[in-house]
KEDREN-880762 format. One record per residue (C-alpha): residue in three letters; x, y, z. Coordinates in nm, 3 decimals. Each point is the difference from the previous one (the first is absolute). Example, Ala and Ser with C-alpha at 12.3 -4.5 7.8 and 13.67 -1.06 7.14 Angstrom:
// residues 2
<site><code>Ala</code><u>1.230</u><v>-0.450</v><w>0.780</w></site>
<site><code>Ser</code><u>0.137</u><v>0.344</v><w>-0.066</w></site>
// end
This chain:
// residues 71
<site><code>Met</code><u>-1.206</u><v>-0.764</v><w>0.279</w></site>
<site><code>Ser</code><u>-0.180</u><v>-0.110</v><w>-0.307</w></site>
<site><code>Asp</code><u>-0.020</u><v>0.021</v><w>-0.363</w></site>
<site><code>Lys</code><u>-0.316</u><v>0.190</v><w>0.005</w></site>
<site><code>Pro</code><u>0.018</u><v>0.313</v><w>-0.220</w></site>
<site><code>Cys</code><u>0.003</u><v>0.342</v><w>0.165</w></site>
<site><code>Lys</code><u>0.091</u><v>0.359</v><w>-0.085</w></site>
<site><code>Trp</code><u>0.194</u><v>0.266</v><w>0.195</w></site>
<site><code>Met</code><u>0.149</u><v>0.346</v><w>-0.072</w></site>
<site><code>Glu</code><u>0.366</u><v>0.005</v><w>-0.059</w></site>
<site><code>Lys</code><u>0.272</u><v>0.261</v><w>-0.097</w></site>
<site><code>Gln</code><u>0.089</u><v>-0.041</v><w>-0.352</w></site>
<site><code>Glu</code><u>0.309</u><v>0.188</v><w>-0.064</w></site>
<site><code>Glu</code><u>0.038</u><v>0.256</v><w>-0.298</w></site>
<site><code>Leu</code><u>-0.334</u><v>-0.102</v><w>-0.157</w></site>
<site><code>Gly</code><u>-0.155</u><v>0.356</v><w>0.040</w></site>
<site><code>Pro</code><u>-0.047</u><v>0.229</v><w>-0.308</w></site>
<site><code>Arg</code><u>0.325</u><v>0.192</v><w>0.085</w></site>
<site><code>Gly</code><u>0.178</u><v>-0.304</v><w>0.122</w></site>
<site><code>Glu</code><u>-0.087</u><v>0.020</v><w>0.370</w></site>
<site><code>Asp</code><u>-0.088</u><v>-0.265</v><w>0.223</w></site>
<site><code>Ile</code><u>-0.375</u><v>-0.090</v><w>0.026</w></site>
<site><code>Tyr</code><u>-0.226</u><v>-0.216</v><w>0.213</w></site>
<site><code>Asp</code><u>-0.211</u><v>-0.244</v><w>-0.215</w></site>
<site><code>Trp</code><u>-0.178</u><v>-0.328</v><w>0.048</w></site>
<site><code>Lys</code><u>0.203</u><v>-0.315</v><w>0.004</w></site>
<site><code>Tyr</code><u>-0.165</u><v>-0.337</v><w>-0.058</w></site>
<site><code>Gly</code><u>0.131</u><v>-0.318</v><w>0.137</w></site>
<site><code>Thr</code><u>-0.058</u><v>-0.272</v><w>0.246</w></site>
<site><code>Arg</code><u>-0.052</u><v>0.037</v><w>0.382</w></site>
<site><code>Lys</code><u>0.338</u><v>-0.193</v><w>0.037</w></site>
<site><code>Glu</code><u>0.181</u><v>0.260</v><w>-0.222</w></site>
<site><code>Leu</code><u>-0.157</u><v>0.289</v><w>0.212</w></site>
<site><code>Leu</code><u>0.112</u><v>-0.170</v><w>0.328</w></site>
<site><code>Asp</code><u>0.364</u><v>-0.056</v><w>-0.134</w></site>
<site><code>Ile</code><u>0.014</u><v>0.392</v><w>-0.083</w></site>
<site><code>Ile</code><u>-0.121</u><v>0.083</v><w>0.331</w></site>
<site><code>Arg</code><u>0.246</u><v>-0.222</v><w>0.160</w></site>
<site><code>Gly</code><u>0.291</u><v>0.134</v><w>-0.194</w></site>
<site><code>Lys</code><u>-0.076</u><v>0.364</v><w>0.086</w></site>
<site><code>Gly</code><u>-0.098</u><v>-0.062</v><w>0.359</w></site>
<site><code>Pro</code><u>0.345</u><v>0.051</v><w>0.159</w></site>
<site><code>Arg</code><u>0.009</u><v>0.359</v><w>-0.140</w></site>
<site><code>Tyr</code><u>-0.334</u><v>0.095</v><w>0.141</w></site>
<site><code>Asn</code><u>0.066</u><v>-0.186</v><w>0.334</w></site>
<site><code>Tyr</code><u>0.313</u><v>0.204</v><w>0.064</w></site>
<site><code>His</code><u>-0.211</u><v>0.321</v><w>-0.021</w></site>
<site><code>Lys</code><u>-0.262</u><v>-0.144</v><w>0.223</w></site>
<site><code>Trp</code><u>0.285</u><v>-0.082</v><w>0.249</w></site>
<site><code>Val</code><u>0.135</u><v>0.370</v><w>-0.018</w></site>
<site><code>His</code><u>-0.357</u><v>0.122</v><w>0.057</w></site>
<site><code>Gln</code><u>-0.047</u><v>-0.212</v><w>0.294</w></site>
<site><code>Trp</code><u>0.338</u><v>0.083</v><w>0.151</w></site>
<site><code>Thr</code><u>-0.047</u><v>0.376</v><w>-0.046</w></site>
<site><code>Ser</code><u>-0.353</u><v>-0.014</v><w>0.147</w></site>
<site><code>His</code><u>0.129</u><v>-0.187</v><w>0.294</w></site>
<site><code>Gln</code><u>0.294</u><v>0.249</v><w>0.049</w></site>
<site><code>Gln</code><u>-0.255</u><v>0.296</v><w>-0.026</w></site>
<site><code>Ala</code><u>-0.210</u><v>-0.166</v><w>0.275</w></site>
<site><code>Leu</code><u>0.304</u><v>-0.079</v><w>0.214</w></site>
<site><code>Asp</code><u>0.100</u><v>0.370</v><w>-0.035</w></site>
<site><code>Asn</code><u>-0.345</u><v>0.129</v><w>0.104</w></site>
<site><code>Glu</code><u>-0.018</u><v>-0.235</v><w>0.306</w></site>
<site><code>Thr</code><u>0.369</u><v>0.083</v><w>0.119</w></site>
<site><code>Phe</code><u>0.010</u><v>0.372</v><w>-0.074</w></site>
<site><code>Asp</code><u>0.109</u><v>0.206</v><w>0.293</w></site>
<site><code>Gly</code><u>0.001</u><v>0.387</v><w>-0.055</w></site>
<site><code>Arg</code><u>0.199</u><v>0.050</v><w>0.300</w></site>
<site><code>Thr</code><u>0.298</u><v>-0.169</v><w>-0.135</w></site>
<site><code>Glu</code><u>-0.014</u><v>0.050</v><w>-0.365</w></site>
<site><code>Thr</code><u>0.236</u><v>0.292</v><w>-0.138</w></site>
// end
């Protein structure tokens, strides 16, 4: 974390020509960027968890599938 300046792409709500959301450059400090990432992290961590769980379940199904007992 520092006060060193940086820029990143961020969703800007209702700034498009027809009022739509657009992505545009946001200028700030590294500290501000990391605070934004930390604030939005739990939402993306949940999706990562769902992906990991479904991948594990698919692998488990593949390893334990028995065609003789499936209906």
